C-alpha positions in Angstrom: -29.9 318.2 167.5 -29.7 320.5 164.5 -27.1 319.5 161.9 -24.5 322.0 160.7 -26.4 322.3 157.4 -29.7 323.2 159.2 -28.0 325.8 161.4 -26.2 327.5 158.6 -29.2 327.6 156.3 -31.2 329.2 159.1 -28.5 331.8 159.6 -28.4 332.6 155.9 -32.1 333.3 155.9 -31.6 335.7 158.9 -28.8 337.4 157.0 -30.9 338.0 154.0 -33.9 339.2 156.1 -32.0 341.5 158.4 -29.0 342.5 156.2 -26.7 341.4 159.0 -27.4 343.7 161.9 -24.1 344.5 163.7 -25.4 343.2 167.0 -25.9 339.8 165.4 -22.3 339.2 164.7 -21.0 338.3 168.2 -24.0 336.3 169.3 -22.7 333.3 167.3 -20.4 331.3 169.6 -19.6 328.2 167.5 -19.8 329.5 163.9 -17.1 331.6 162.3 -18.8 334.5 160.6 -17.3 337.1 158.3 -18.3 339.5 155.6 -16.3 340.8 152.6 -16.8 343.4 149.9 -16.5 343.0 146.1 -12.7 343.4 146.3 -12.6 340.3 148.6 -11.6 342.5 151.6 -12.9 341.6 155.1 -15.2 344.2 156.6 -16.7 342.1 159.4 -15.1 339.4 161.6 -16.8 337.8 164.6 -15.4 336.4 167.8 -15.8 332.8 166.6 -13.7 333.7 163.5 -10.9 335.0 165.8 -10.9 331.7 167.7 -11.1 329.5 164.6 -8.5 331.2 162.4 -6.2 332.9 165.0 -6.5 336.4 163.6 -8.0 339.2 165.8 -10.7 341.4 164.2 -8.1 344.3 163.8 -5.8 341.9 162.0 -8.5 340.6 159.7 -10.4 343.7 158.6 -9.1 345.1 155.4 -7.2 342.0 154.4 -8.2 339.9 151.4 -9.9 336.6 152.1 -7.4 334.6 150.0 -4.4 336.1 151.8 -5.9 335.4 155.2 -7.5 331.9 155.1 -7.3 330.3 151.7 -4.5 327.7 151.3 -2.0 328.6 148.6 -3.0 325.7 146.3 -6.6 326.9 146.2 -6.2 330.7 145.9 -6.3 331.0 142.1 -9.6 329.0 142.0 -11.1 331.1 144.8 -10.2 334.4 143.1 -11.6 333.2 139.7 -14.9 332.1 141.2 -15.5 335.0 143.6 -18.4 336.8 142.0 -22.2 336.9 142.6 -22.9 335.0 139.3 -20.1 332.5 139.6 -19.3 331.8 143.3 -20.5 328.3 144.3 -20.6 327.6 148.1 -19.2 324.1 148.9 -20.4 322.1 151.8 -16.9 321.2 152.9 -13.7 323.1 152.0 -10.2 323.7 153.2 -9.2 326.9 155.0 -5.9 327.9 156.6 -5.2 329.2 160.1 -2.8 331.9 161.0 -0.1 329.4 162.1 -0.3 327.5 158.9 -2.5 324.6 159.8 -5.0 323.6 157.1 -8.4 322.7 158.5 -11.6 321.4 157.0 -14.7 323.6 157.4 -18.3 323.3 156.6 -19.0 326.5 154.7 -22.2 328.2 153.5 -21.9 331.5 151.7 -24.1 334.0 149.8 -23.8 337.3 148.1 -26.3 340.0 149.3 -26.9 343.5 147.9 -26.8 346.1 150.7 -28.8 349.3 151.0 -26.2 351.1 148.9 -26.6 348.5 146.1 -23.1 347.0 146.7 -22.6 343.3 146.8 -21.4 341.8 150.1 -20.3 338.3 150.6 -21.5 336.7 153.9 -19.9 333.4 155.0 -20.6 330.9 157.8 -17.9 328.3 158.6 -18.1 325.5 161.1 -14.9 323.7 162.1 -15.4 320.1 160.9 -12.0 319.0 162.3 -13.3 319.1 165.9 -16.4 317.3 164.9 -14.4 314.7 163.1 -12.0 314.3 166.0 -15.0 313.4 168.2 -16.3 311.0 165.6 -12.8 309.5 165.1 -12.6 308.8 168.8 -16.0 307.1 168.7 -14.9 305.1 165.6 -11.6 304.0 167.3 -13.5 302.9 170.5 -15.9 301.1 168.2 -13.3 299.7 165.8 -12.6 296.6 167.9 -16.3 295.6 167.4 -16.4 296.3 163.6 -15.6 292.8 162.5 -18.1 291.2 164.8 -20.7 293.8 163.8 -20.2 293.1 160.1 -20.4 289.4 160.7 -23.6 289.6 162.9 -25.2 292.4 160.8 -28.3 291.7 158.8 -26.8 293.8 156.1 -25.1 291.9 153.2 -21.3 292.5 153.3 -19.1 291.4 150.5 -15.5 292.5 149.8 -13.1 291.8 147.0 -9.8 293.1 145.6 -9.1 295.3 142.6 -9.5 292.4 140.3 -12.8 291.2 141.7 -11.5 288.3 143.7 -13.8 287.9 146.8 -12.0 288.0 150.1 -14.9 288.7 152.5 -18.4 287.3 152.7 -20.6 287.6 155.9 -23.4 285.3 157.1 -26.1 287.6 155.7 -24.5 287.3 152.3 -24.5 283.5 152.7 -28.2 283.6 153.7 -29.2 285.9 150.8 -27.3 284.1 148.0 -27.3 280.5 149.1 -23.5 280.2 148.8 -21.3 279.3 151.7 -18.3 281.5 152.3 -15.8 278.8 151.3 -17.6 278.4 148.0 -17.0 282.0 146.9 -13.7 283.0 148.3 -11.1 283.8 145.6 -13.9 283.7 142.9 -14.7 286.7 140.8 -17.6 288.8 142.2 -18.6 290.2 138.9 -18.9 287.0 136.9 -20.4 285.0 139.9 -23.0 287.4 141.2 -23.9 290.0 138.6 -26.1 289.7 135.4 -23.9 290.3 132.4 -25.6 293.6 131.6 -24.1 295.0 134.9 -20.5 293.8 134.3 -19.2 296.9 132.5 -20.8 299.4 134.9 -19.4 297.6 137.9 -15.9 297.5 136.5 -16.1 301.3 135.9 -17.4 301.8 139.5 -14.5 299.7 140.9 -11.9 301.8 138.9 -13.6 305.0 140.1 -13.7 303.8 143.7 -10.0 302.9 143.8 -9.2 306.3 142.3 -11.4 308.5 144.6 -11.4 306.3 147.7 -14.5 307.8 149.2 -17.6 306.2 150.6 -20.4 306.3 148.0 -24.0 305.2 147.5 -24.9 303.1 144.5 -28.2 302.5 142.7 -30.0 299.3 143.6 -28.9 296.4 141.6 -29.6 292.6 141.6 -27.5 289.8 143.0 -27.8 286.4 141.2 -28.2 283.7 143.9 -27.0 280.1 143.8 -30.5 278.9 142.7 -30.6 281.4 139.8 -33.0 283.8 141.5 -32.2 287.5 141.7 -32.4 289.7 144.8 -32.3 293.4 144.6 -30.8 295.6 147.4 -29.5 299.1 147.9 -25.7 299.3 148.1 -23.0 301.4 149.6 -19.3 301.0 148.9 -15.9 302.1 150.0 -12.3 301.2 149.4 -10.7 299.9 152.6 -7.4 298.5 153.7 -7.7 294.7 153.4 -6.6 291.8 155.4 -4.7 289.7 152.9 -1.8 292.1 152.2 -2.7 292.6 148.6 -3.3 296.3 148.7 -6.9 297.4 149.3 -10.4 295.9 149.1 -13.6 297.1 147.6 -16.3 296.8 150.3 -19.9 296.4 149.3 -22.7 296.7 151.9 -26.2 295.9 150.8 -29.4 296.8 152.7 -33.1 297.3 152.2 -33.1 301.0 152.8 -31.2 303.5 150.7 -29.7 305.4 153.7 -28.3 304.3 157.0 -26.4 306.7 159.2 -24.6 304.0 161.2 -23.5 302.4 158.0 -22.2 305.7 156.6 -20.2 306.3 159.8 -18.7 302.8 159.6 -17.8 303.3 156.0 -16.2 306.6 156.8 -14.1 305.1 159.5 -13.0 302.2 157.2 -12.2 304.8 154.5 -9.7 306.6 156.7 -8.3 303.9 159.0 -6.7 300.5 158.6 -9.1 298.0 160.2 -6.2 295.7 161.1 -3.7 298.0 162.8 -6.1 301.0 163.5 -3.4 303.2 162.0 -4.4 305.9 159.5 -4.6 304.6 156.0 -3.4 306.1 152.7 -6.4 308.6 152.5 -5.8 310.1 156.0 -2.0 310.0 155.4 -2.3 312.3 152.4 -4.5 314.7 154.4 -2.2 314.8 157.4 1.0 315.1 155.3 -0.6 318.0 153.4 -1.3 319.8 156.7 2.3 319.1 157.9 3.7 320.5 154.7 1.7 323.7 155.1 2.9 324.1 158.7 6.5 323.5 157.6 6.2 326.0 154.8 4.7 328.6 157.1 7.5 328.3 159.7 10.3 327.7 157.1 11.1 324.3 158.6 11.9 320.9 157.1 10.1 317.6 157.5 10.9 314.1 156.4 8.8 311.3 155.0 10.0 307.8 155.6 8.7 304.9 153.5 9.2 301.4 155.1 8.8 298.0 153.3 9.0 294.8 155.3 11.3 292.1 153.8 10.0 288.6 153.1 6.6 289.3 154.7 4.7 287.3 152.0 6.8 284.2 152.7 5.7 284.4 156.4 2.1 284.5 155.3 2.5 281.5 153.0 4.4 279.4 155.5 2.7 280.3 158.8 -0.6 281.6 157.6 -2.5 284.8 157.5 -3.4 284.8 161.2 0.3 285.0 162.1 0.8 287.6 159.4 -2.0 289.8 160.8 -0.6 289.6 164.3 2.9 290.4 163.0 1.6 293.5 161.3 -0.1 294.7 164.5 3.2 294.1 166.4 5.2 296.0 163.8 2.7 298.9 163.9 2.9 299.1 167.6 6.7 299.2 167.7 6.8 301.8 165.0 4.2 303.9 166.7 6.3 303.9 169.9 9.1 305.7 168.0 6.9 308.8 167.2 6.8 312.1 168.9 3.5 313.7 169.8 3.2 315.6 166.5 4.5 312.9 164.1 2.4 310.6 162.0 2.5 307.0 161.0 0.2 305.2 158.5 -0.2 301.8 157.0 0.3 302.6 153.3 -0.2 299.1 151.8 0.0 295.4 152.6 3.5 295.4 154.2 4.3 299.1 153.8 4.3 301.9 156.3 4.9 305.7 156.0 6.1 307.9 158.8 6.1 311.7 158.8 8.5 313.6 161.1 8.2 317.3 161.5 10.7 319.9 162.8 13.8 318.3 161.2 17.0 320.2 161.6 19.2 318.5 158.9 20.1 315.2 157.3 22.0 314.1 160.4 18.9 314.6 162.5 16.8 312.6 160.0 19.4 309.8 159.9 19.3 309.6 163.7 15.6 309.3 163.6 15.8 306.7 160.9 18.2 304.5 162.9 16.0 304.8 165.9 13.0 303.7 163.9 14.9 300.7 162.3 16.0 299.5 165.7 12.5 298.1 166.2 13.5 295.3 163.9 16.6 294.2 165.9 14.6 292.2 168.4 12.5 289.2 167.2 8.7 289.3 167.2 7.0 286.6 169.3 3.8 285.7 167.5 1.6 282.8 168.4 4.6 280.8 169.7 6.8 281.7 166.8 10.0 283.7 167.2 10.1 285.8 164.0 13.1 287.9 162.8 12.0 290.6 160.4 14.1 293.1 158.5 12.9 296.1 156.5 14.1 298.7 154.0 13.5 302.5 154.3 13.5 305.4 151.9 13.7 309.0 153.1 12.5 312.2 151.3 12.7 315.8 152.6 10.4 318.7 152.3 11.0 321.0 150.5 14.1 319.7 148.6 12.5 316.4 147.5 8.9 317.5 146.9 6.4 320.1 148.1 3.2 317.9 148.0 2.3 314.6 149.6 2.2 312.6 146.4 5.7 313.6 145.3 7.3 313.2 148.8 5.8 309.7 149.2 6.8 308.7 145.6 10.4 309.9 146.1 10.6 308.1 149.5 9.3 305.0 147.9 11.9 305.3 145.1 14.7 305.7 147.7 13.4 302.6 149.5 13.6 300.6 146.3 17.2 301.7 146.0 18.0 300.6 149.6 17.0 297.1 148.6 19.7 297.1 146.0 22.3 298.1 148.7 22.4 295.5 151.4 25.0 297.4 153.4 22.4 299.9 154.6 18.8 299.6 155.7 17.8 303.1 154.6 18.5 305.3 151.6 18.0 309.1 151.3 16.5 310.3 148.0 19.0 311.7 145.6 18.7 313.9 142.6 19.9 311.2 140.2 16.9 309.2 141.2 14.8 312.1 140.1 16.7 312.1 136.8 15.6 308.5 136.3 12.0 309.7 136.8 12.6 312.5 134.4 13.9 310.0 131.8 10.8 307.9 132.4 8.5 310.9 131.9 10.3 311.7 128.6 10.1 308.1 127.5 6.4 308.1 128.3 5.9 311.2 126.3 7.8 309.7 123.3 5.7 306.6 123.7 2.5 308.5 123.2 3.9 310.1 120.1 5.1 306.7 118.9 1.6 305.4 119.0 0.3 308.4 117.0 3.1 308.1 114.4 2.9 304.3 114.2 6.6 303.9 115.1 6.0 300.3 116.3 6.6 297.3 114.1 6.6 293.5 114.5 9.5 291.0 114.3 8.9 287.3 113.9 10.9 284.5 115.6 10.6 281.1 114.0 9.1 278.1 115.9 10.3 274.6 114.8 8.5 271.3 115.0 11.1 268.8 116.5 9.6 265.8 114.6 9.3 267.2 111.1 12.0 269.9 111.4 9.6 272.3 109.8 8.9 276.0 110.7 5.4 275.7 111.9 4.9 279.2 113.3 6.3 282.4 114.6 6.0 284.5 117.7 5.2 288.2 117.0 7.4 290.5 119.0 6.8 294.3 119.2 9.7 296.6 118.4 10.0 300.4 118.6 12.1 302.3 116.1 12.4 305.9 117.5 13.3 308.4 114.7 16.1 310.0 116.9 16.9 307.4 119.5 16.8 304.4 117.1 15.8 301.0 118.5 14.5 301.2 122.1 14.5 297.8 123.9 11.1 296.3 124.9 12.2 296.0 128.5 12.6 299.8 128.6 9.1 300.7 127.2 6.8 297.7 127.9 6.6 298.3 131.7 5.8 302.0 131.1 3.2 301.1 128.5 1.5 298.7 131.0 1.6 301.3 133.8 0.0 304.0 131.7 -2.5 301.8 129.8 -0.8 302.6 126.5 -0.2 298.8 126.1 -3.8 298.6 125.0 -3.1 300.6 121.9 0.3 299.0 121.3 -1.2 295.5 121.7 -3.9 296.3 119.1 -1.2 297.5 116.7 0.7 294.2 117.2 -2.4 292.1 116.7 -3.4 293.9 113.6 0.0 293.8 112.0 0.8 290.2 112.9 -2.5 288.8 111.8 -2.5 290.8 108.5 1.1 289.7 107.8 0.4 286.0 108.5 -2.7 286.2 106.3 -0.4 287.4 103.4 1.9 284.4 104.0 -1.0 282.1 104.0 -2.0 283.4 100.6 1.5 282.8 99.4 1.1 279.1 100.2 2.5 278.9 103.8 -1.0 278.0 104.9 -0.1 276.0 108.0 2.0 278.7 109.8 0.7 279.8 113.1 1.2 283.2 114.7 1.6 283.7 118.5 0.8 287.0 120.1 1.5 288.0 123.7 -1.4 289.4 125.8 -0.6 291.6 128.8 -2.4 291.7 132.1 -3.8 295.1 131.2 -5.2 293.8 128.0 -6.7 290.7 129.7 -8.7 293.0 132.1 -9.8 295.1 129.1 -13.6 294.7 128.9 -13.6 294.5 125.1 -10.5 292.3 124.4 -12.5 289.5 122.8 -14.4 292.0 120.6 -11.1 293.6 119.6 -9.5 290.3 118.5 -12.7 289.1 116.8 -13.0 292.3 114.8 -9.4 292.1 113.6 -9.9 288.5 112.6 -13.1 289.3 110.6 -11.5 292.3 108.9 -8.5 290.3 107.8 -10.3 287.1 107.0 -7.6 285.2 108.9 -8.5 281.7 110.1 -8.6 281.9 113.9 -7.3 278.3 114.2 -3.9 279.7 113.3 -3.8 282.4 115.9 -2.3 281.6 119.4 -2.6 284.1 122.3 0.1 283.8 125.0 -0.6 284.8 128.6 1.7 284.4 131.6 0.9 282.4 134.7 0.9 285.4 137.0 -1.6 287.2 134.8 -4.0 284.3 134.8 -3.8 283.7 138.5 -4.5 287.3 139.4 -8.1 286.7 138.3 -8.6 283.1 137.4 -12.4 283.2 137.3 -12.6 286.2 135.0 -9.7 284.8 132.9 -11.5 281.4 132.6 -14.7 283.1 131.4 -12.8 285.1 128.7 -10.6 282.2 127.6 -13.7 280.1 127.0 -15.0 282.7 124.6 -11.7 282.6 122.7 -11.8 278.8 122.7 -15.3 278.8 121.1 -13.8 281.0 118.4 -11.2 278.2 117.8 -8.3 280.5 118.9 -5.4 278.6 120.5 -4.3 279.6 124.0 -0.8 279.2 125.5 0.6 279.8 129.0 3.9 281.7 128.6 6.9 281.6 131.0 5.5 278.3 132.5 7.4 277.2 135.6 8.1 280.6 137.0 4.8 281.1 138.7 2.1 278.9 140.3 2.5 275.9 138.0 -0.5 274.2 139.6 -2.5 271.4 138.1 -5.7 272.8 139.7 -5.8 275.9 137.5 -4.6 274.0 134.4 -7.8 272.0 134.7 -9.9 275.1 135.0 -8.4 276.9 132.0 -9.1 275.9 128.3 -5.5 276.1 127.2 -3.7 274.2 124.5 0.0 274.8 125.1 2.6 275.3 127.8 5.6 277.4 127.0 8.6 276.6 129.2 10.4 279.6 130.4 13.9 280.1 128.9 15.5 280.4 132.4 15.1 276.6 132.7 16.4 275.9 129.2 19.5 278.1 129.7 21.2 275.7 132.2 19.6 272.5 131.2 22.9 270.8 130.5 24.6 271.9 133.7 21.8 271.9 136.2 20.2 268.7 137.3 17.3 270.6 138.9 16.5 272.4 135.7 16.6 269.2 133.7 14.2 267.5 136.2 11.8 270.5 136.0 11.8 270.6 132.2 11.3 266.9 131.9 8.5 267.0 134.4 6.7 269.9 132.6 6.9 268.1 129.3 5.5 264.8 130.8 2.8 266.6 132.8 1.6 268.6 129.8 1.5 265.5 127.5 -0.5 263.6 130.2 -3.0 266.5 130.1 -3.2 266.5 126.3 -1.3 269.8 126.0 1.4 270.8 123.6 4.8 272.1 124.8 7.0 274.9 123.5 10.5 275.5 124.8 11.8 279.0 124.3 15.4 280.3 124.6 17.0 277.4 122.8 20.5 278.6 121.8 22.7 275.5 121.7 22.6 272.2 119.8 22.9 270.3 123.1 19.7 272.0 124.3 17.9 271.0 121.1 19.1 267.4 121.4 17.9 267.0 125.0 14.5 268.6 124.3 14.0 266.5 121.2 14.8 263.4 123.2 12.2 264.4 125.8 9.7 264.8 122.9 9.2 268.5 123.4 6.8 269.5 120.5 8.1 272.9 119.4 11.3 274.8 119.9 12.2 278.5 119.6 15.4 280.4 120.1 18.5 281.9 118.6 19.8 278.4 117.6 17.1 278.5 114.9 17.0 282.2 114.3 16.6 285.5 116.1 13.5 287.7 115.7 13.4 288.9 112.1 11.5 291.6 110.3 8.8 290.4 107.9 10.9 290.6 104.8 13.8 288.6 106.3 11.4 286.0 107.8 9.8 285.6 104.5 13.2 285.0 102.9 13.9 282.4 105.5 10.7 280.3 104.9 11.2 280.7 101.2 14.7 279.3 101.4 13.5 276.3 103.3 10.3 275.6 101.6 9.6 272.0 100.3 7.1 271.5 97.6 4.7 268.8 98.6 2.2 269.1 95.8 1.2 271.8 93.3 -1.1 273.6 95.8 0.8 273.1 99.0 4.0 274.6 100.3 5.6 274.3 103.7 8.9 275.6 105.1 11.3 273.0 106.1 14.3 273.5 108.4 17.6 271.8 107.9 19.5 271.8 111.2 22.8 270.9 109.6 22.9 274.2 107.7 23.8 276.4 110.6 25.9 278.7 108.6 23.1 279.3 106.2 20.8 280.0 109.1 23.2 282.7 110.4 22.8 284.5 107.1 19.1 285.1 107.7 19.8 286.4 111.2 22.3 288.9 109.7 20.6 292.3 109.2 22.8 292.9 106.1 21.5 289.7 104.4 18.3 291.4 103.4 18.5 294.7 101.7 15.9 297.0 103.4 
C-alpha cells in the first residue's frame, strides 16, 4: 500500500507535467486538492476538499486561503511565508474546517508557473485525523498487551524519571547488561550505564524530551554492562505517563536496527495515552482542548476546564503499595469517565491529577452542576483488592473565554483554582477568580524584577553566627541571600527564592552568593579569624546543574580560599530525589576537602541507609523541632535521638532556630556541637558581623585570633543585632 507521502509526491509530479488539467481535479477521491493565485485566492477546489473542509466549490473559490482553512493562531505565519521563494511545505500541519474544528492534515504543496507566467500554488492535503483514529483504535485494542510485549520483547527497554532514577527494566535489558532488575531500580541511569563522555549529552536529551514530548530516534550509543564491557545499540525514546505517580517517565528502547515501524507505533501510542488508565495524557489533552476552544470560539459558546487532584493518594501508595494505587487510579478514571457526555474529554494529567473538558456550557450554574455531578464519584468507597478506600479530591474550574483562550492558560488557571480549593475545606471545588490572576501578575512582575536584580547585582549576603557549645566561640557563619530592591526595599527570601528555582535564575543567584560569601570569609581569614567556616545553601536546581563542581572549584581557586572551611548545605528532599547522582557529585566535593551538611534534617526521609551512602560531615536539625523542645516531649525525643545517632556515625550536629536560653541549655546538655539562632544573633551584614567577632575576639598568641562568645552578655549581643548599631 502506498504511503500518503508517496501518493502526494506522485501527484505533484503529475501537476508539474500536465499543469493541472481541469479533468484531473475531481478524479481524486481521498485527497483534498486546491489551487490558489499569487493573492492567496482559491481558483480551484475539488470534491474531496468540499468533503474535508465543509465548503462547497462556490463558497471556496475567490476566498483567501487563510480566511478559509488556516487556524487563527497560524494565519500571520502563513501569509508571511506564502511566496515561491519562501513557502515551505510541511509534512503535517493544522487546518480548520467550516464548523471550526481544527484537523491535522498531511500537506504537500508547490508553486508552478502557468502558461501566462503567473505563479499558482497547488496543494494536496490528506486527512491525518481519520488515519490516526484508525491507528488509535488499533493501539487501544493492543494496549492491554503492551506491558507483556515490552517484557517479552528482544528489544532493550529501560525507563527512568526526570532525574534519571530507573523505574523500568525489562528482561532483555537484564540479559544485555548483566544486572538484575532489583539491582538497578531507583539507581541513576546516567551514572550507572553511560560512559562519562555521554553524561552531558544525555542530560540535554532528557530535558529536550520532557519539553517536546515527542517520540524521537537517537544516535547509537554504548551501554556499560556490569562486567565493564560496552554494548552499542540504536535507541528510540519518548516521554510517557509512568506507573509510580511521580509525573512522567523517559522511555528508552534499544534495538539492533535503526528503524522499526512497530516500535514507532508503540512509542506514538505511549506518547499520547496513559498506559495505566488508557485515558489521553497531557499531550493529547492539549490537542483536544485546542480543538474544543476553536469550536467554542466559532459558535460563540463557553467551555469549562476542570482540574482534579486526589487527596492523600501518596499515603495510600506508601501504606498499601503501588499495586493498590494503580488499581485505585483505574477505578477513579472509570468513574470520572462515566460522568462525561459524548463530546467531552477526560485526561490523566499527572500522577494523581485529572483534567476534564466540558463543552457547550450555559453559565456558572451549569458548570457548578456538572462539577457537583463529577465530585459525586468520590462519595462511595472504592473496593480495591479487599480494601475499602474512601477518597476525596479537590477541583478547580476555569472558563473559556473569560479565564483563558488557549489550553495552557486554561489548565494553569484551573490548577490555581484547585490549589485554592485545598485552602477552603468547606467546598470541594473552586472557580477561578480574577484576584488569583492578580497573584499571577504579581509573580510575573517579581520574576521580571528578579532578572533585573541579577543584572544590577542587587543581591547581597548576610551572615548568622554559629557557636561551639563547648568553647563558646563563634566558629562559623551561614551565608543567607538578601535582595534589596531599589524601589520595593527588602524583599523576603520566601517571596523570591521559589520563583528563582522555578525559572532557573537560582543558578545565577547561587553563584553570586558563593562568590561573595567565599571572598568575604577569605578577607576575615586574612584579618586573623582563620578558623571561621562559611556555610552556603545549595538548591536542588544547582545540584542538578552539570557544572556545579566546576563552578565551586573555580571560585575557590580564584579567591585562594581554603576548601576545608567551606561547608555546602543540602536538604534531605533534594538528596533523595536523586541519591545516586548526588552521591557521585558529593564524593567529588569530598575529595576537594569541602565539608557537606544535610539541612532541615528530620523533616524528610531521615534514613540511616542513605546516610551511609553519602559522604556527609554534619546534620543540621530543623528549627521546627527546636521551637517546642521545652514543651513537646516528642520533639525532645526526636532531637535527642538525632544527636545520638549522628555522633554514633561520627557526624557533627548543628541546631538552628535557637531563640531561648532554655533551648540552649537543653542542647548543650545533649552535647549538640554547634548552635545557631536569634539567641546568639540574627543574620548580619558583613560590617556588623565583623564588629561582632572583633568585639568578642580573644588573643591566644601573637599570630592567632579567635572570636569568643560570652553568653552572659545578652544585652551586648542585642546591640549587634540592632541595625542602628553599625553606621552604614
